[in-house]
N, C-alpha and C positions, 0 to 999 in steps of 0.2 A: 491521434493524440488521445481520444477517448479511451481506446483500448489500453494505452500506456498508463493513463490515470487509474483505470480499473485495476491494473496489475499492481501498481504501487499500493492502492488501498487494500488489496488482498494480502500483500506482504505485511503491511502494518497491522492488519487485523490478526493475522496469524501470530505476529510477534507479541502483541498485547495479550492474546489468548495464552500463549506459552508462558509469558511472565506471570500472568495471573495464576496459572497452574502451578508454577514453581513455588509461589508463596501461599498456595492453598486457597486462593480466592476463586470465586465463580464469576466469570466474565459473561455477561448476557447483553448482547446488542439489542437494539429495538426489536420488538416482537414482529413477526411476520403477519401479513394480512391473510385474507382468504385464498391467496394464490399459492399457498403451500401445497406442493405436489405429493400425491400418493400414487407412485408409478409401479406397475407390475408387469413383469414379463409373463406372457402367456404362450406356452408351447403348442404349436399347431396340432401335433399328434394327440394332445390331451383333450382337445375341444372339438373333436369330430362329431360328437353327439350333443344335442341341445341341452340335455340335463347335466352336462359337465360344468356348467356355469350357473351362478346364483344371481339373479337380477338385483337383489338387495345389496350385494357387494359393491355395486356401481353407484350407490349413494355415498361411498367412501372413496373408491378409486377415481382418480382424476385423469390418469394417462395409462394407456396400454402399449406395450411393445410386443408386436406379434413376432414370435421367434420360431426358427426352424422351418419356415415356409418358403424361403427364397434365398438365393445366393448369387454370387457373380463368379465368372470364370476368368482365367488369365487373359482372355481376349476382350474382356469388358462387357460380356453378354450377361444378362440376367436370366437365371435358370430357376424354374419353379414348377411344381406339380399343380396345375391349374385347379383340379378338383379339390385337392387338399387345402390350398390357400382359400379358395372361394367358400368352402364349407366352414372352415375355421372363422373366416371373417363374417360370414352370415350369422353364425351362432353367437359370436361376440356382439355384433350389432343388435341382435334380437334381445340379448340380455341387458344391454345398455339402454335400449328403448330411446326415449326422447331426452335423456340426460346428456349434458355437455361433457363428453369424455373423448380425449384425443386418442387416435390410433395411429401409431407409426409402424413402418415395416422394417424389421431388422434384416440386414443382409450379411450373411456369412461369406467369407472369401475362400479362394482355392487352397487346397492343401499343398504341401511341398513335395517335390519329387525326390525322395531320398529313402534309403533303407537304414539310415543311421539310427541307432538307439540312444544317441546323445541328444538330450532335449534341446540344447542350444543350437545344434546343427539342424534339428527338425524345424525350429523356428526360423532359422536363417533361410532354409529352403522354402518355407512358407512365404517369407517376405519376398523372395525372388519372384514367386508367382503373383503375389499382390502387386508388386511394383510394375509388372507387365500390364496388369489391369489398370492401375492408377495412371499409367502413361499411355494407355491405348488411344485416348482421344475420343472414345465413344461411351465410356462408362457413365459419365454424367448425364448424357442425354437418354441413355437406356434406363437409368434410374428414374428420371422424371417421367418417362413414358409409362412405367408400371405404376408410379404414384398417381398419375393422371387416370389410368385405366380403372383403378380400384378406389379412387377417392380417399387415399390415405392422407394423413395430416403431415407426414414427414417421413424421414428415413433415419435409420439408426445402424451403427456399426459396432460389432464385437470383434475387434482385431486382436487376437492373442498369438503372439506378441511381437511387435517390432522391437528388435533389440539393438541393431546397429544404427549408427548415425545416418547411414545411407537410407535405411528403411524408414526411419523417422522423418527424414527430409522429404522423401517421396510421399509419405502419408500426409504430412502437413500441407504440402503443396496441393495435393489432390483435394483435401478438405476445403481449402480456400477456394479452389477452382469450382468445386461443386456448389459451395454456398453462393457464389456469384450467379449461378443459374437457377437456384432453387426458388427464388421469389418468396412467396408466403409459406412454403413448406419449411418445416423445422429440421434441424440437423442435430442428432445426438450421438454420443459415443460412450462405450464402457471404458473404464480406466481402473488400473490397480495402483495403489499408492506408491509402490516401489518401482514402477516403470512408467514414468510420465515425462515425456520430452516434447510436449506440444509447444509449438512456436507461438509467439505473441499474436501473429496473424490468425493462426488456427484457433486459438482460444477465443478470439473475437468472432470467428465464423461459427463456432459451435454454440448451440443453444443450451444443451444439457449434458452433464457428465454423470454417468451412473457409476458411483464409486463402489467397487467390489471389495468391501471389507469383510471377507469371509473366506472359508477354505483354509483356515489355519487354526491351530490349537495352542493353548498356553502350556505351561509346565505340568499342569494337572490333567491335560487332555481335554480341557473345556474349549468348545468351538466358538470362536468369535465373541468373546465376552464383551460386556459393556465397557469395562475398564480398558481393555485393549483397543477397542475401536475409538474410544474417546481420545486416547493419546495419538492415534494415527490421524484422525481427521483434524485435530487441532493444528497439526503441522502441514496440512494439505495446502493451506494458503501460500506457503512458500513456493509453490509451483506457479503462482501468479494467476490462479483460476478463481474468479469471484465466487464467494460462497453461495450466492443465490442461484448460480448455475449448477450446483452440485446436489445430487440426490444420494443420500447415505444408504448403502445397501443393507438389507435385512435378510438373513437366511431363514427361510421357512423349512429348512432341512438340517440335517447334521451329518458330520463325518465321524468315524470312530476315533478313539483316542490315539491309535497308531497311524491314523491318516491313510489307511489302506483303502482300496477302491470300492467303497460302499457309500451310497448317498441315500439316507433314510428320510422320507417325508414326515413332517410333523403330524399330519392327520392320521398316519398309519401307526403312530407310536404313542400318541398323547395319553391314552388311557393307562399306559405302563410307565409313564415318566414320574419319578418320585418328587418329593417336595424340594429337592435340591437341583432338579433339572436333569437327572441322570436316567438313562434308559439302558437296560441290559437285554441284548438279543441272545436268546438261548441257542438259536440255530448257528450263529457264527461265533458265539462266546466272546462277543465284543461289546464294549461300553460306548455309549453316545451321550454327549451333553447337548441339550437343546436350548435354543433361545425361546423360553416360555413367555407367557403373556406379560409377566412383570419385566423381563429383560427388553422385550419389544417396546413396551411403554416407556422405559427409561431412554432407550435409543431415540425414539420418536421425539420425546420432550427435549432431548439434547439437540437434535437437529433443528427443532423449532426455535428453541431459546438462543441458539448460537447463530441464527440467521441463515441457515442453509436452505436451499430451495425446496427440499422435500426429502422423502425417503423412497427407496426402491426395493421391491420384493422379488426375490428369486425363490421359487416361482409360484404363480397363482394356485396351481392345482395341488400344492403341498398342504393347503390349509383346509380347515373346516369352513362351512358357510358362516358368514359374519353374524347370522342370527344365533349361532351357538355361543354359549358363554365362554368357551375355551378357545374361540377363534383368535388367531394372531392379527388378522385384519381388524377385528373388533377392538383389539388392544390398541392398535394405531388410532382408531377413531376415539376411544376413551381418552387417550393421551392428548389428542388435539382438543377435545371438549374441555379437559382440565386446563389446558394452556389458555383457552379463550374465556374461561370463567373470570 
């Protein structure tokens, strides 16, 4: 009953927000308290050296998702490079110190067995392998074993993408089954606004949704503008997911205007970004539009004012240290200080 009530509230919140937007009004629910999350993905390959992290950043960051350090196969076994995982985890914990920062382990799933060049067929083949793992009967216990071993705070899934009803049914059933065994461990998932078919039971089981509102450009080639994501997330409640479970994704990188296969980190380009957010790469002769500090501040304030649970960063090592005046993480902190004034 509680989950059903939460879903109805989420629907009504989204409806009120949309109506307010249609009439040019700003709808702002009650302000969040200090539990607003600043979650960042940290890629294990990028933090194998202690100096790849800045301790001061964890005065702002509340949650870490350790990425690319572990996966599961179709037999439901957890696969990881012990040295890589342990080094990354040790360096992260050293940077955090005695601060209260949650660390969850992201698990990537098996790839599909197909030679098809059609994306939908690739995803269907991937789902076939995921479904084997989800129904193996051992994946849940194997996850808990690795969480216990390394004292993680929870587990997180980036499943890209279940497309069929069968794949979603299997994924939802697994998430509910896993949640029943997790106890105090948290359960998080990544989600794209255009591909969400979580069941009511799965929504109740999941603690946090990382909303990936990036990797798209507008008609001018601008990457994930504030205006675009504002419209996307206002409609998100129609999926029945409570806003306070949702972290709105912030890209600390950019794609070129033609969306070709380039991913440029903010910290490697910031000195060349002009006053309108544009960066031109002479080597590729391509233009990139970045979420600069002003855009990140706007998005953070939006997430805060509209009652979302927090923001999510992809990814940590694309930024400058938060002590730098042009740091995007610092922009998040500035926005939250403004909101609390």
